[in-house]
C-alpha positions in Angstrom: -21.9 -11.3 -7.7 -19.0 -13.7 -7.1 -15.5 -12.4 -6.4 -12.9 -14.0 -8.5 -9.5 -14.5 -6.8 -6.1 -15.5 -8.0 -3.4 -17.0 -5.8 0.3 -16.1 -6.6 2.6 -18.4 -4.7 1.2 -21.8 -3.7 3.5 -22.8 -0.9 3.1 -23.2 2.8 1.4 -20.0 3.7 -1.1 -20.2 0.8 -2.1 -23.8 1.7 -1.9 -23.3 5.4 -3.8 -20.0 5.7 -5.1 -18.3 2.6 -6.7 -21.1 0.6 -8.5 -22.9 3.4 -9.9 -19.6 4.6 -11.0 -18.3 1.1 -12.6 -21.7 0.4 -15.1 -21.2 3.3 -16.4 -17.8 2.1 -19.5 -17.6 0.1 -19.4 -15.6 -3.2 -15.7 -16.3 -3.6 -14.3 -18.3 -6.5 -10.6 -19.2 -6.6 -10.1 -19.2 -10.3 -6.3 -19.0 -10.9 -3.1 -20.4 -9.3 0.5 -19.5 -9.9 3.8 -20.8 -8.7 7.3 -21.1 -10.2 6.9 -24.8 -9.3 4.0 -25.6 -11.5 3.2 -28.8 -9.6 2.4 -26.8 -6.5 0.0 -24.6 -8.5 -1.6 -27.7 -10.0 -2.0 -29.3 -6.6 -3.5 -26.2 -5.1 -5.9 -25.8 -8.0 -7.1 -29.4 -7.6 -7.7 -28.9 -3.9 -9.2 -25.4 -3.8 -10.0 -24.2 -7.3 -13.2 -23.9 -9.2 -13.8 -26.3 -12.1 -11.4 -25.5 -14.9 -9.3 -23.2 -12.7 -6.3 -21.9 -14.5 -2.7 -22.7 -13.6 0.3 -20.5 -14.4 4.0 -20.6 -13.8 4.4 -16.8 -14.6 2.3 -14.5 -12.5 2.3 -11.9 -15.2 0.2 -14.2 -17.4 -2.3 -14.6 -14.5 -2.6 -10.8 -14.2 -3.6 -10.6 -17.9 -6.9 -12.3 -17.0 -9.3 -9.4 -16.8 -12.0 -11.5 -15.0 -9.9 -11.8 -11.9 -10.9 -9.2 -9.3 -8.2 -9.7 -6.6 -5.0 -11.6 -5.9 -3.3 -12.9 -2.8 0.5 -12.6 -3.0 2.0 -15.4 -1.0 5.6 -15.4 -2.2 9.0 -14.7 -0.6 9.5 -11.2 0.9 11.8 -10.0 -1.8 9.1 -10.4 -4.5 6.3 -8.6 -2.6 6.8 -5.2 -4.1 7.2 -6.2 -7.7 4.3 -8.6 -7.8 2.0 -6.3 -5.8 2.7 -3.3 -7.9 2.2 -5.3 -11.2 -1.1 -6.6 -9.8 -2.4 -3.2 -8.8 -1.3 -1.8 -12.2 -3.4 -4.7 -13.7 -6.4 -3.3 -11.7 -6.5 -6.1 -9.2 -7.1 -5.6 -5.5 -4.2 -7.1 -3.5 -3.9 -9.0 -0.2 -0.1 -9.3 0.3 1.3 -11.6 2.9 3.3 -10.0 5.7 5.8 -8.3 5.9 4.7 -5.7 3.4 8.2 -5.4 1.9 11.9 -5.7 2.6 12.3 -1.8 2.5 10.3 1.3 3.2 10.9 2.4 -0.3 9.3 -0.7 -1.7 6.4 -0.4 0.6 5.8 3.2 -0.5 5.8 2.1 -4.1 3.1 -0.4 -3.3 0.9 2.3 -1.6 1.5 4.6 -4.6 0.4 2.0 -7.0 -2.8 1.3 -5.0 -3.7 5.0 -4.9 -2.9 5.5 -8.6 -5.1 2.6 -9.7 -7.8 3.1 -7.0 -7.5 -0.5 -5.8 -7.5 -1.9 -2.3 -4.2 -3.1 -0.7 -3.9 -4.8 2.6 -1.2 -6.8 4.4 -1.6 -10.2 6.1 -1.4 -9.4 9.8 -4.1 -11.9 10.8 -3.3 -11.6 14.5 -5.4 -8.4 14.6 -8.4 -10.7 14.1 -7.8 -12.9 17.2 -10.5 -12.6 19.8 -8.1 -11.1 22.4 -6.7 -8.6 19.9 -10.2 -7.4 18.9 -11.3 -7.0 22.5 -8.1 -5.2 23.6 -8.3 -2.8 20.6 -11.8 -1.8 21.6 -10.6 -1.2 25.1 -7.7 1.0 23.9 -9.8 2.8 21.4 -12.4 3.6 24.2 -9.5 5.1 26.2 -9.7 2.7 29.1 -5.9 2.6 29.4 -5.5 6.4 29.1 -2.3 7.6 27.4 -0.3 4.5 26.4 3.3 5.4 26.9 5.0 2.0 27.0 4.5 -1.0 24.7 6.3 -4.3 24.7 6.1 -6.4 21.5 7.0 -10.0 22.0 7.7 -12.8 19.5 10.0 -15.2 21.4 10.4 -18.9 20.6 12.7 -21.1 22.7 13.5 -23.5 19.7 11.3 -23.2 16.7 13.4 -22.3 13.7 11.5 -22.8 10.4 13.8 -25.1 8.3 11.7 -25.3 5.1 11.3 -22.9 2.2 13.4 -19.7 2.2 13.1 -18.7 5.8 16.9 -18.9 6.4 17.8 -17.1 3.2 18.6 -13.4 3.9 18.5 -12.4 0.3 14.9 -13.6 -0.3 13.5 -12.9 3.2 15.4 -9.8 4.2 16.0 -11.2 7.7 15.0 -13.9 10.2 12.7 -13.8 13.2 12.4 -10.0 13.3 10.9 -9.7 9.9 9.1 -13.1 10.2 7.4 -13.1 13.6 8.6 -9.8 15.2 6.6 -8.1 12.5 3.3 -9.5 13.9 4.1 -8.4 17.4 5.1 -4.9 16.3 2.0 -4.5 14.1 -0.2 -5.5 17.1 1.5 -3.1 19.5 1.4 -0.1 17.1 -2.3 -0.8 16.3 -3.2 -0.9 20.0 -1.3 2.3 20.8 -2.6 3.9 17.6 0.8 5.4 17.2 2.5 5.4 13.9 5.1 8.2 14.3 8.5 6.8 15.2 11.3 9.2 16.1 14.3 6.9 16.6 15.3 3.3 16.7 18.1 1.4 18.3 18.5 -2.3 17.4 20.7 -5.4 17.9 20.7 -8.7 16.1 22.4 -11.9 17.0 23.5 -15.0 15.1 24.5 -17.2 18.1 22.4 -20.3 18.4 22.1 -20.5 14.6 25.7 -21.7 14.4 25.0 -24.8 16.4 24.9 -28.2 14.7 22.3 -30.9 15.5 20.4 -28.4 17.6 17.1 -29.2 19.3 14.3 -27.7 17.2 10.6 -28.1 16.7 11.1 -29.0 13.0 14.3 -30.8 13.3 18.0 -29.5 13.3 18.8 -26.7 11.0 21.8 -26.5 8.7 24.2 -23.9 10.2 25.7 -23.3 6.7 22.3 -22.2 5.3 21.3 -20.2 8.4 22.2 -16.8 6.9 19.8 -14.7 9.0 19.8 -13.6 12.6 18.4 -16.0 15.2 17.4 -13.1 17.5 16.7 -9.4 17.2 15.7 -6.7 19.6 14.7 -3.1 19.2 14.1 0.0 21.3 11.7 2.4 19.6 11.0 5.9 20.7 8.0 7.6 19.3 7.6 11.3 18.5 5.2 11.8 21.4 7.8 10.2 23.8 6.2 6.8 24.0 8.5 3.8 24.0 8.2 0.4 22.4 10.5 -2.6 23.2 10.5 -5.3 20.6 11.8 -8.8 21.2 12.0 -11.5 18.5 13.7 -14.8 18.3 13.4 -18.3 16.7 15.9 -19.8 19.1 16.7 -18.3 22.6 17.6 -19.8 25.9 14.6 -18.4 27.6 11.4 -19.8 29.2 9.6 -16.4 28.7 8.2 -17.4 25.4 5.2 -15.7 23.6 4.4 -15.1 20.0 2.5 -12.2 18.5 1.7 -10.7 21.9 1.9 -7.3 23.4 1.9 -5.6 26.8 0.7 -2.1 27.3 1.1 0.4 30.1 -1.0 3.6 30.2 -1.9 6.4 32.5 -5.2 4.8 33.6 -4.6 1.1 33.3 -2.4 -1.6 31.7 -3.0 -4.8 29.7 -1.1 -7.9 28.6 -1.7 -11.1 26.7 0.5 -13.2 29.1 -2.1 -15.4 30.7 -5.1 -14.9 28.4 -6.1 -11.2 28.3 -5.6 -9.3 31.5 -6.4 -5.7 32.3 -4.7 -4.2 35.4 -5.2 -0.9 37.2 -6.2 0.9 40.4 -9.7 1.5 41.7 -10.6 3.3 44.9 -7.1 3.0 46.3 -6.8 -0.7 45.5 -5.1 -2.6 42.7 -7.0 -4.9 40.5 -6.4 -7.5 37.8 -9.3 -8.4 35.5 -9.1 -11.6 33.4 -11.2 -11.4 30.2 -13.0 -14.7 29.4 -13.2 -14.7 25.6 -14.0 -18.4 25.0 -15.7 -19.7 28.1 -18.2 -22.3 27.0 -20.4 -21.8 30.1 -22.5 -25.0 29.6 -21.8 -28.7 29.0 -21.7 -29.9 25.4 -20.9 -26.4 24.0 -17.5 -25.5 22.9 -17.9 -21.8 23.0 -17.2 -19.2 20.3 -13.9 -19.6 18.8 -12.4 -17.2 16.3 -10.5 -18.4 13.2 -8.3 -15.3 12.7 -7.2 -16.4 9.2 -10.8 -16.8 8.1 -11.8 -13.5 9.6 -8.9 -11.7 7.8 -9.9 -13.2 4.5 -13.6 -12.4 5.0 -12.7 -8.9 6.0 -10.7 -8.3 2.8 -13.5 -9.8 0.6 -16.1 -7.7 2.3 -14.0 -4.5 1.8 -14.0 -5.2 -1.9 -17.6 -6.2 -2.2 -19.0 -3.3 -0.1 -16.2 -0.8 -0.9 -15.3 -0.3 2.8 -11.9 0.5 4.4 -9.5 -2.4 4.9 -8.6 -3.3 8.5 -4.9 -3.5 8.0 -4.2 -0.2 6.2 -1.1 -0.2 4.0 0.1 3.1 5.5 0.2 1.3 8.9 2.1 -1.7 7.5 4.6 0.7 6.0 5.5 2.0 9.4 6.1 -1.6 10.6 8.5 -2.1 7.6 10.1 1.3 8.3 10.9 0.3 12.0 12.1 -3.2 11.1 14.4 -1.8 8.4 15.8 0.7 11.0 16.4 -2.1 13.5 18.5 -4.0 11.0 20.3 -0.8 10.0 21.1 0.1 13.6 22.3 -3.4 14.3 24.8 -3.1 11.4 26.1 0.4 12.3 25.9 0.3 16.0 24.1 3.7 15.9 20.6 4.9 16.4 18.5 5.6 13.3 16.5 8.8 13.4 13.5 9.5 11.2 
């Protein structure tokens, strides 16, 4: 049996991540493409679609096709809830690109729709599928770090502000680097700690470097007039069991300490970080140790070693969960907590007060 998939939103994330990955998976047919810019949908269909793939400008028309089993929602953040709920009501399984939604209320509505219609829902946190993430998750699950009481979630760029699409539009995105890349780092950290019960959040946001004209930037200078989101955001999260998470996110920061979608963990038995590859640190027989994990060491000449394409593994995992009726890796209830914390950081930044759950 082939799984028939529709793509809603044929912009950068669809063409850069979802479509190349889905096209490599056996028993998958990409049969429908939708975008408000019909030319984008037509281009994607020509590049990745089956013969006679259908093209739409209105996603609701795509959802009327009963032959479609699942959809990938690759649209701006403010549309995630509406499109996902409509797709679930149309009895489609849904892979929604991160973040889950702009608000906790919207995220909960998505979960409710999935449960009501008995359909699978997952969110595009592909960094869980990296080799270092998979290894570290096994380590934490086995208990090697003991009780993890401190986590640091880092998503810091020195100068890499995305200047295309709607990234700088607060109304459509809901925020800047916090909701764009900070969300990945937070998801990884919560997953490693297996802790989804926040008690309180303090947050700050800054719009400092975004005001600069002709700024150095990986994708060319941004327009300060259109830069309506924060350029940096930071959060201090206390969990109900007393554990603490520090979240750092920025598209533009005068710092050489840059890392994206990385986490550092400190536990009662050992610690771990992704600073220089994957490192485990601890104490053994009265001496300290640091263990470097070699995840892609080729070992012999003319062999490149095993590399992991996290986007492909994410897509394959979702397809397998549908085909074999297994649990999704990124559970929507977990993604909701990420949204809940991000929303609280923005709220705290606005009010200057802690947000309690």
